All heavy atoms as an XYZ file, in Angstrom:
706
protein
N     -69.978     -5.581     27.404
C     -69.442     -4.910     26.231
C     -70.177     -3.596     26.018
O     -71.363     -3.493     26.316
C     -69.588     -5.792     24.996
C     -68.880     -7.146     25.024
C     -69.161     -7.898     23.732
C     -67.406     -7.008     25.248
N     -69.451     -2.645     25.490
C     -70.041     -1.341     25.212
C     -69.533     -0.840     23.860
O     -68.469     -1.267     23.406
C     -69.678     -0.354     26.308
C     -68.180     -0.119     26.435
C     -67.824      0.715     27.649
O     -68.616      0.894     28.542
N     -66.608      1.220     27.669
N     -70.274      0.052     23.216
C     -69.780      0.611     21.951
C     -68.553      1.490     22.201
O     -68.533      2.295     23.129
C     -70.944      1.441     21.421
C     -72.056      1.299     22.391
C     -71.592      0.527     23.558
N     -67.537      1.309     21.369
C     -66.295      2.071     21.477
C     -65.970      2.644     20.104
O     -65.964      1.919     19.111
C     -65.126      1.178     21.922
C     -65.424      0.484     23.246
C     -63.835      1.983     22.011
C     -64.424     -0.601     23.591
N     -65.671      3.927     20.064
C     -65.237      4.544     18.821
C     -63.748      4.211     18.648
O     -62.891      4.783     19.324
C     -65.462      6.057     18.863
C     -65.132      6.717     17.542
O     -64.136      6.390     16.904
N     -65.974      7.653     17.145
N     -63.455      3.272     17.773
C     -62.087      2.808     17.565
C     -61.191      3.936     17.070
O     -60.044      4.063     17.514
C     -62.067      1.633     16.579
C     -60.704      1.028     16.277
C     -60.074      0.446     17.532
C     -60.824     -0.032     15.194
N     -61.707      4.750     16.182
C     -60.928      5.848     15.614
C     -60.470      6.806     16.707
O     -59.300      7.185     16.768
C     -61.768      6.595     14.565
O     -62.325      5.631     13.666
C     -60.938      7.595     13.793
N     -61.383      7.177     17.595
C     -61.039      8.086     18.695
C     -60.094      7.418     19.687
O     -59.169      8.063     20.198
C     -62.304      8.556     19.415
C     -63.139      9.510     18.604
C     -64.429      9.914     19.310
O     -64.643      9.525     20.480
O     -65.229     10.627     18.679
N     -60.302      6.149     19.966
C     -59.452      5.433     20.914
C     -58.024      5.355     20.410
O     -57.071      5.600     21.163
C     -60.007      4.017     21.177
O     -61.315      4.136     21.726
C     -59.125      3.240     22.136
N     -57.842      5.033     19.139
C     -56.502      4.965     18.562
C     -55.839      6.348     18.615
O     -54.688      6.475     19.050
C     -56.545      4.426     17.114
C     -55.213      4.635     16.404
C     -56.929      2.953     17.096
N     -56.562      7.380     18.209
C     -56.000      8.732     18.212
C     -55.621      9.171     19.627
O     -54.546      9.756     19.843
C     -56.993      9.711     17.604
N     -56.471      8.874     20.606
C     -56.206      9.249     21.996
C     -54.973      8.515     22.526
O     -54.132      9.110     23.212
C     -57.427      8.924     22.858
C     -57.259      9.253     24.330
C     -58.490      8.878     25.118
C     -58.547      7.358     25.193
N     -59.542      6.819     26.087
N     -54.840      7.252     22.205
C     -53.699      6.477     22.679
C     -52.405      6.960     22.034
O     -51.372      7.047     22.698
C     -53.924      4.971     22.432
O     -55.184      4.592     22.993
C     -52.829      4.144     23.080
N     -52.466      7.295     20.759
C     -51.282      7.850     20.089
C     -50.855      9.138     20.787
O     -49.667      9.358     21.029
C     -51.549      8.080     18.589
C     -51.629      6.743     17.857
C     -50.464      8.965     17.973
C     -52.092      6.831     16.423
N     -51.822      9.991     21.117
C     -51.490     11.245     21.810
C     -50.807     10.987     23.151
O     -49.952     11.759     23.573
C     -52.745     12.097     22.006
C     -53.185     12.817     20.758
C     -52.083     13.698     20.182
O     -51.449     14.467     20.881
N     -51.845     13.560     18.884
N     -51.159      9.892     23.812
C     -50.567      9.605     25.117
C     -49.120      9.137     25.022
O     -48.396      9.176     26.019
C     -51.410      8.588     25.887
O     -51.282      7.298     25.344
N     -48.688      8.691     23.835
C     -47.302      8.223     23.678
C     -46.507      9.063     22.684
O     -45.343      8.740     22.409
C     -47.249      6.726     23.250
C     -47.892      5.839     24.281
C     -47.836      6.515     21.875
N     -47.083     10.129     22.164
C     -46.430     10.897     21.094
C     -45.105     11.495     21.559
O     -44.129     11.501     20.799
C     -47.374     11.966     20.497
C     -46.847     12.439     19.135
C     -47.583     13.130     21.431
C     -46.936     11.414     18.057
N     -45.017     11.965     22.794
C     -43.755     12.539     23.277
C     -42.678     11.468     23.352
O     -41.522     11.712     22.969
C     -43.964     13.197     24.637
N     -43.036     10.282     23.810
C     -42.105      9.154     23.869
C     -41.622      8.783     22.466
O     -40.433      8.559     22.241
C     -42.784      7.960     24.535
C     -41.973      6.698     24.751
C     -40.827      6.967     25.722
C     -42.874      5.593     25.284
N     -42.548      8.760     21.513
C     -42.201      8.432     20.132
C     -41.276      9.491     19.536
O     -40.297      9.153     18.850
C     -43.464      8.296     19.287
N     -41.570     10.750     19.790
C     -40.729     11.823     19.255
C     -39.329     11.762     19.842
O     -38.347     11.930     19.122
C     -41.375     13.181     19.508
C     -42.602     13.406     18.658
C     -43.371     14.662     19.024
O     -43.241     15.198     20.122
N     -44.201     15.129     18.096
N     -39.223     11.513     21.150
C     -37.905     11.392     21.783
C     -37.107     10.245     21.189
O     -35.891     10.340     21.050
C     -38.047     11.187     23.298
C     -38.474     12.445     24.031
O     -38.402     13.544     23.434
O     -38.879     12.322     25.204
N     -37.785      9.150     20.851
C     -37.123      7.974     20.280
C     -37.001      8.053     18.766
O     -36.464      7.150     18.138
C     -37.892      6.708     20.667
N     -37.503      9.134     18.185
C     -37.493      9.345     16.734
C     -38.204      8.215     15.993
O     -37.696      7.647     15.023
C     -36.070      9.530     16.225
C     -35.394     10.751     16.809
C     -33.981     10.939     16.315
O     -33.296      9.984     15.951
N     -33.528     12.179     16.300
N     -39.402      7.885     16.493
C     -40.257      6.881     15.867
C     -41.471      7.604     15.290
O     -42.169      8.319     16.001
C     -40.712      5.818     16.887
C     -41.689      4.835     16.242
C     -39.510      5.080     17.465
N     -41.710      7.403     14.004
C     -42.861      8.020     13.351
C     -44.069      7.096     13.530
O     -43.991      5.912     13.211
C     -42.582      8.224     11.867
C     -43.746      8.833     11.121
C     -43.472      8.947      9.637
C     -44.708      9.488      8.970
N     -44.752      9.239      7.556
N     -45.178      7.657     14.017
C     -46.417      6.891     14.144
C     -47.352      7.328     13.029
O     -47.678      8.502     12.903
C     -47.086      7.107     15.514
C     -46.166      6.645     16.634
C     -48.424      6.361     15.568
C     -46.703      6.895     18.029
N     -47.773      6.363     12.222
C     -48.685      6.628     11.106
C     -50.046      6.030     11.450
O     -50.187      4.816     11.569
C     -48.138      5.996      9.826
C     -48.980      6.284      8.615
C     -48.407      5.657      7.361
O     -47.198      5.358      7.327
O     -49.192      5.450      6.422
N     -51.024      6.898     11.613
C     -52.379      6.457     11.951
C     -53.238      6.436     10.694
O     -53.602      7.495     10.175
C     -52.990      7.379     13.004
C     -54.382      6.956     13.411
O     -54.856      5.894     13.026
N     -55.036      7.785     14.182
N     -53.567      5.252     10.218
C     -54.440      5.104      9.054
C     -55.866      4.755      9.464
O     -56.696      4.454      8.611
C     -53.884      4.043      8.107
C     -52.557      4.418      7.506
C     -52.024      3.366      6.554
O     -52.493      2.227      6.518
N     -51.027      3.739      5.772
N     -56.139      4.803     10.762
C     -57.487      4.532     11.273
C     -58.206      5.876     11.332
O     -58.246      6.534     12.362
C     -57.454      3.854     12.657
C     -58.858      3.510     13.126
C     -56.578      2.619     12.631
N     -58.745      6.298     10.194
C     -59.331      7.634     10.110
C     -60.843      7.620      9.903
O     -61.513      8.592     10.216
C     -58.680      8.436      8.972
O     -58.804      7.702      7.757
C     -57.197      8.683      9.262
N     -61.360      6.537      9.374
C     -62.796      6.434      9.166
C     -63.468      6.117     10.499
O     -62.953      5.335     11.294
C     -63.074      5.303      8.175
C     -64.523      5.176      7.778
C     -64.712      4.061      6.755
O     -63.836      3.911      5.882
O     -65.723      3.360      6.846
N     -64.614      6.740     10.770
C     -65.288      6.506     12.048
C     -65.754      5.049     12.113
O     -66.568      4.600     11.316
C     -66.482      7.434     12.227
C     -67.138      7.262     13.578
C     -68.286      8.210     13.795
C     -68.892      7.938     15.163
N     -70.076      8.741     15.396
N     -65.190      4.329     13.090
C     -65.508      2.919     13.273
C     -65.911      2.712     14.727
O     -65.185      3.111     15.636
C     -64.302      2.034     12.933
C     -63.921      2.210     11.468
C     -64.583      0.583     13.258
C     -62.609      1.588     11.090
N     -67.057      2.108     14.930
C     -67.525      1.802     16.281
C     -67.557      0.283     16.428
O     -68.113     -0.418     15.578
C     -68.917      2.407     16.552
C     -69.419      2.002     17.926
C     -68.864      3.930     16.423
N     -66.923     -0.196     17.502
C     -66.882     -1.627     17.775
C     -67.462     -1.876     19.157
O     -67.631     -0.953     19.944
C     -65.441     -2.182     17.696
C     -64.552     -1.509     18.770
C     -64.870     -1.992     16.305
C     -63.203     -2.156     18.927
N     -67.741     -3.131     19.461
C     -68.191     -3.515     20.794
C     -66.996     -4.090     21.545
O     -66.245     -4.900     20.998
C     -69.311     -4.550     20.711
C     -70.569     -4.043     20.023
S     -71.308     -2.634     20.841
C     -71.920     -3.406     22.341
N     -66.817     -3.650     22.773
C     -65.694     -4.159     23.555
C     -65.636     -3.531     24.923
O     -66.598     -2.900     25.376
N     -64.497     -3.703     25.560
C     -64.243     -3.110     26.873
C     -63.166     -2.044     26.673
O     -62.031     -2.365     26.303
C     -63.807     -4.175     27.865
C     -64.903     -5.221     28.091
S     -64.415     -6.499     29.245
C     -64.550     -5.601     30.778
N     -63.536     -0.793     26.896
C     -62.669      0.339     26.586
C     -61.312      0.247     27.271
O     -60.279      0.494     26.639
C     -63.366      1.641     26.957
N     -61.279     -0.112     28.545
C     -60.008     -0.184     29.273
C     -59.077     -1.228     28.664
O     -57.869     -1.009     28.569
C     -60.254     -0.489     30.741
N     -59.632     -2.355     28.229
C     -58.820     -3.402     27.612
C     -58.260     -2.922     26.276
O     -57.086     -3.139     25.972
C     -59.623     -4.674     27.400
C     -59.950     -5.452     28.649
C     -60.794     -6.537     28.603
C     -59.425     -5.110     29.888
C     -61.106     -7.268     29.744
C     -59.731     -5.831     31.035
C     -60.572     -6.905     30.953
O     -60.866     -7.620     32.078
N     -59.104     -2.292     25.476
C     -58.658     -1.822     24.163
C     -57.578     -0.758     24.320
O     -56.562     -0.799     23.620
C     -59.837     -1.286     23.357
C     -59.513     -0.840     21.935
C     -58.949     -2.002     21.121
C     -60.747     -0.266     21.267
N     -57.765      0.182     25.241
C     -56.749      1.206     25.502
C     -55.414      0.551     25.853
O     -54.371      0.926     25.334
C     -57.163      2.116     26.661
C     -58.279      3.079     26.311
O     -58.509      3.329     25.111
O     -58.933      3.575     27.250
N     -55.456     -0.423     26.742
C     -54.249     -1.099     27.205
C     -53.555     -1.850     26.076
O     -52.321     -1.799     25.948
C     -54.603     -2.062     28.340
O     -53.468     -2.763     28.765
N     -54.321     -2.527     25.253
C     -53.749     -3.300     24.147
C     -53.042     -2.376     23.150
O     -51.893     -2.619     22.762
C     -54.844     -4.129     23.443
C     -55.322     -5.253     24.372
C     -54.351     -4.679     22.107
C     -56.608     -5.915     23.935
N     -53.712     -1.308     22.741
C     -53.113     -0.378     21.782
C     -51.883      0.294     22.390
O     -50.851      0.424     21.742
C     -54.146      0.651     21.297
C     -55.280     -0.052     20.544
C     -53.492      1.707     20.403
C     -56.471      0.822     20.234
N     -51.998      0.712     23.654
C     -50.878      1.338     24.348
C     -49.665      0.404     24.381
O     -48.537      0.824     24.097
C     -51.303      1.723     25.771
C     -50.227      2.395     26.563
C     -49.987      3.753     26.419
C     -49.445      1.680     27.459
C     -48.986      4.380     27.142
C     -48.448      2.289     28.190
C     -48.219      3.647     28.036
N     -49.890     -0.867     24.690
C     -48.785     -1.827     24.752
C     -48.148     -2.062     23.393
O     -46.922     -2.160     23.285
C     -49.250     -3.142     25.369
C     -49.411     -3.042     26.864
O     -48.689     -2.318     27.536
N     -50.375     -3.762     27.404
N     -48.961     -2.153     22.354
C     -48.398     -2.304     21.006
C     -47.521     -1.105     20.656
O     -46.410     -1.261     20.122
C     -49.500     -2.457     19.950
C     -49.970     -3.866     19.759
C     -51.318     -4.171     19.884
C     -49.098     -4.885     19.438
C     -51.770     -5.474     19.700
C     -49.535     -6.186     19.250
C     -50.888     -6.475     19.380
N     -48.004      0.100     20.936
C     -47.249      1.299     20.589
C     -45.966      1.420     21.398
O     -44.901      1.706     20.838
C     -48.113      2.547     20.780
C     -49.235      2.735     19.769
C     -50.122      3.909     20.157
C     -48.678      2.929     18.367
N     -46.049      1.213     22.706
C     -44.839      1.359     23.524
C     -43.811      0.268     23.202
O     -42.610      0.542     23.230
C     -45.173      1.380     25.033
O     -45.926      0.217     25.377
C     -45.943      2.641     25.399
N     -44.265     -0.938     22.871
C     -43.323     -1.985     22.453
C     -42.661     -1.629     21.129
O     -41.466     -1.862     20.950
C     -44.017     -3.339     22.354
C     -44.253     -3.967     23.705
O     -43.683     -3.550     24.706
N     -45.108     -4.969     23.747
N     -43.427     -1.069     20.203
C     -42.856     -0.667     18.914
C     -41.807      0.428     19.108
O     -40.782      0.444     18.415
C     -43.958     -0.180     17.980
N     -42.061      1.312     20.060
C     -41.099      2.379     20.350
C     -39.869      1.809     21.062
O     -38.731      2.108     20.701
C     -41.766      3.496     21.176
C     -42.854      4.185     20.339
C     -40.732      4.491     21.681
C     -43.800      5.065     21.132
N     -40.095      0.973     22.039
C     -39.007      0.404     22.843
C     -38.071     -0.459     21.993
O     -36.855     -0.432     22.163
C     -39.588     -0.428     23.981
C     -38.561     -1.016     24.910
C     -39.229     -1.750     26.058
C     -38.219     -2.340     27.023
N     -38.883     -3.063     28.130
N     -38.631     -1.246     21.084
C     -37.847     -2.162     20.272
C     -37.722     -1.669     18.829
O     -37.795     -2.439     17.886
C     -38.461     -3.563     20.321
C     -38.506     -4.105     21.718
C     -39.698     -4.190     22.423
C     -37.327     -4.495     22.361
C     -39.736     -4.669     23.729
C     -37.352     -4.971     23.662
C     -38.555     -5.058     24.341
O     -38.582     -5.521     25.624
N     -37.505     -0.375     18.693
C     -37.442      0.259     17.370
C     -36.225     -0.199     16.571
O     -35.263     -0.740     17.134
C     -37.398      1.770     17.529
C     -36.098      2.266     18.126
C     -36.077      3.753     18.254
C     -34.683      4.180     18.726
N     -34.314      5.435     18.184
N     -36.307      0.040     15.297
C     -35.185     -0.253     14.412
C     -34.052      0.724     14.693
O     -34.280      1.916     14.870
C     -35.628     -0.114     12.952
O     -34.512     -0.233     12.102
N     -32.837      0.214     14.731
C     -31.680      1.090     14.908
C     -30.924      1.270     13.591
O     -30.039      2.113     13.496
C     -30.728      0.545     15.999
C     -31.391      0.620     17.359
C     -30.288     -0.874     15.694
N     -31.289      0.477     12.584
C     -30.598      0.515     11.295
C     -31.281      1.398     10.265
O     -30.700      1.683      9.231
C     -30.472     -0.901     10.731
C     -29.631     -1.801     11.619
O     -28.700     -1.284     12.264
O     -29.917     -3.010     11.670
N     -32.521      1.811     10.526
C     -33.246      2.647      9.576
C     -34.228      3.530     10.339
O     -34.369      3.412     11.554
C     -34.003      1.772      8.561
O     -34.936      0.949      9.230
N     -34.891      4.425      9.623
C     -35.883      5.294     10.249
C     -36.995      4.429     10.839
O     -37.619      3.641     10.125
C     -36.468      6.275      9.237
C     -35.451      7.294      8.757
O     -34.432      7.505      9.461
O     -35.669      7.892      7.695
N     -37.243      4.587     12.129
C     -38.224      3.750     12.822
C     -39.636      4.269     12.593
O     -39.870      5.483     12.566
C     -37.907      3.728     14.316
N     -40.575      3.324     12.434
C     -41.973      3.699     12.232
C     -42.885      2.624     12.787
O     -42.497      1.476     12.951
C     -42.288      3.946     10.753
C     -41.951      2.780      9.857
C     -40.787      2.605      9.165
C     -42.767      1.630      9.570
N     -40.831      1.416      8.466
C     -42.045      0.803      8.696
C     -44.036      1.230      9.961
C     -42.551     -0.403      8.222
C     -44.533      0.018      9.486
C     -43.797     -0.771      8.623
N     -44.113      3.042     13.075
C     -45.188      2.123     13.451
C     -46.444      2.615     12.747
O     -46.686      3.812     12.647
C     -45.362      2.016     14.988
C     -45.630      3.365     15.608
C     -46.445      1.042     15.360
N     -47.221      1.675     12.208
C     -48.410      2.017     11.425
C     -49.612      1.257     11.987
O     -49.561      0.048     12.180
C     -48.200      1.633      9.967
C     -49.383      1.882      9.073
C     -49.132      1.426      7.639
N     -47.900      2.001      7.103
C     -46.867      1.278      6.652
N     -46.908     -0.039      6.651
N     -45.786      1.870      6.176
N     -50.698      1.992     12.210
C     -51.958      1.389     12.639
C     -52.961      1.527     11.511
O     -53.118      2.611     10.930
C     -52.501      2.074     13.891
C     -51.644      1.880     15.139
C     -50.737      3.072     15.318
C     -52.511      1.684     16.336
N     -53.629      0.429     11.188
C     -54.642      0.449     10.130
C     -55.759     -0.511     10.518
O     -55.610     -1.329     11.422
C     -54.029      0.050      8.785
O     -53.504     -1.258      8.837
N     -56.865     -0.397      9.815
C     -58.007     -1.266     10.091
C     -58.672     -1.622      8.773
O     -58.687     -0.822      7.833
C     -59.004     -0.600     11.072
C     -59.686      0.599     10.445
C     -60.006     -1.585     11.614
N     -59.174     -2.855      8.704
C     -59.959     -3.251      7.539
C     -61.113     -4.126      8.006
O     -61.045     -4.771      9.051
C     -59.112     -3.949      6.488
C     -58.493     -5.253      6.900
C     -57.628     -5.826      5.790
O     -56.597     -5.227      5.476
O     -58.022     -6.881      5.260
N     -62.151     -4.104      7.223
C     -63.353     -4.873      7.551
C     -63.263     -6.234      6.881
O     -62.961     -6.340      5.697
C     -64.595     -4.118      7.072
C     -65.877     -4.678      7.591
C     -67.078     -3.797      7.291
O     -66.900     -2.728      6.693
O     -68.195     -4.198      7.644
N     -63.492     -7.276      7.683
C     -63.528     -8.647      7.163
C     -64.813     -9.288      7.640
O     -64.922     -9.690      8.798
C     -62.318     -9.441      7.652
C     -61.008     -9.011      7.030
C     -59.837     -9.893      7.411
O     -60.051    -10.978      7.997
O     -58.703     -9.497      7.120
N     -65.785     -9.355      6.747
C     -67.092     -9.899      7.120
C     -67.754     -9.023      8.152
O     -67.928     -7.827      7.938
N     -68.097     -9.597      9.297
C     -68.737     -8.853     10.378
C     -67.736     -8.288     11.380
O     -68.140     -7.836     12.454
C     -69.728     -9.762     11.128
C     -70.889    -10.167     10.254
O     -71.303     -9.423      9.373
N     -71.408    -11.355     10.475
N     -66.458     -8.336     11.048
C     -65.424     -7.931     11.992
C     -64.544     -6.832     11.423
O     -64.398     -6.710     10.210
C     -64.534     -9.128     12.360
C     -65.277    -10.239     13.019
C     -65.756    -11.305     12.276
C     -65.505    -10.225     14.385
C     -66.451    -12.340     12.883
C     -66.202    -11.248     14.998
C     -66.682    -12.303     14.244
N     -63.937     -6.067     12.315
C     -62.895     -5.117     11.954
C     -61.584     -5.674     12.485
O     -61.496     -6.115     13.635
C     -63.150     -3.735     12.571
C     -64.296     -3.013     11.941
C     -65.520     -2.970     12.569
C     -64.142     -2.388     10.715
C     -66.589     -2.311     11.985
C     -65.205     -1.722     10.118
C     -66.430     -1.683     10.758
N     -60.557     -5.660     11.643
C     -59.242     -6.164     12.020
C     -58.305     -4.967     12.157
O     -58.048     -4.256     11.181
C     -58.698     -7.157     10.975
C     -57.299     -7.618     11.356
C     -59.645     -8.337     10.826
N     -57.819     -4.746     13.373
C     -56.861     -3.684     13.641
C     -55.466     -4.260     13.471
O     -55.113     -5.247     14.106
C     -57.038     -3.142     15.064
C     -56.035     -2.083     15.517
C     -56.184     -0.811     14.685
C     -56.215     -1.786     16.999
N     -54.669     -3.649     12.605
C     -53.298     -4.097     12.362
C     -52.322     -3.067     12.906
O     -52.526     -1.864     12.731
C     -53.033     -4.271     10.865
O     -53.856     -5.285     10.334
N     -51.296     -3.560     13.554
C     -50.209     -2.719     14.050
C     -48.928     -3.276     13.459
O     -48.574     -4.430     13.713
C     -50.138     -2.711     15.595
C     -49.035     -1.793     16.065
C     -51.487     -2.316     16.193
N     -48.269     -2.479     12.625
C     -47.032     -2.909     11.957
C     -45.908     -1.968     12.368
O     -46.147     -0.796     12.599
C     -47.171     -2.807     10.434
C     -48.311     -3.600      9.837
C     -48.464     -3.268      8.368
O     -47.629     -3.756      7.569
O     -49.375     -2.502      8.044
N     -44.704     -2.505     12.452
C     -43.543     -1.653     12.681
C     -42.322     -2.290     12.019
O     -42.388     -3.423     11.554
C     -43.313     -1.413     14.178
C     -42.959     -2.671     14.948
O     -41.903     -3.277     14.646
O     -43.718     -3.065     15.845
N     -41.253     -1.553     11.971
C     -40.017     -2.085     11.396
C     -38.975     -2.285     12.494
O     -37.779     -2.124     12.275
C     -39.502     -1.203     10.281
C     -39.013      0.154     10.774
O     -39.459      0.646     11.805
N     -38.124      0.780     10.026
N     -39.429     -2.683     13.649
C     -38.556     -2.867     14.802
C     -37.744     -4.153     14.751
O     -37.664     -4.833     13.725
N     -37.187     -4.499     15.902
C     -36.270     -5.631     15.988
C     -36.935     -6.972     15.749
O     -36.294     -7.921     15.321
C     -35.601     -5.636     17.366
C     -34.788     -4.384     17.699
C     -34.244     -4.455     19.113
C     -33.663     -4.202     16.693
N     -38.221     -7.103     16.060
C     -38.935     -8.352     15.822
C     -38.691     -9.365     16.918
O     -38.012     -9.114     17.905
N     -39.237    -10.521     16.714
C     -39.144    -11.613     17.679
C     -38.397    -12.766     17.032
O     -38.690    -13.149     15.905
C     -40.559    -12.081     18.096
C     -41.320    -10.927     18.742
C     -40.469    -13.269     19.040
C     -42.788    -11.230     19.002
N     -37.401    -13.308     17.743
C     -36.660    -14.465     17.211
C     -37.586    -15.657     17.053
O     -38.470    -15.891     17.842
C     -35.507    -14.843     18.151
C     -34.395    -13.800     18.111
O     -34.344    -13.022     17.143
O     -33.593    -13.783     19.055
């Protein structure tokens, strides 16, 4: 495990999919703005965030303005990263 700046990782991953999101008319709202450092494996975290974002874009809402929101909150000794969207969902 290594220290990872979660705020920078989220912002960097959003930048890597921003053109895809704009083409699909999906608004990405990044609420992870406070500097947060976590312990983890950078490649895994990049992949997880990337997959959440691309899935939110791929399965976007067709009935309303599509959006995806990333936020984080502290719970005890942990940070919880939340990814929400208004996409099609899972049956």
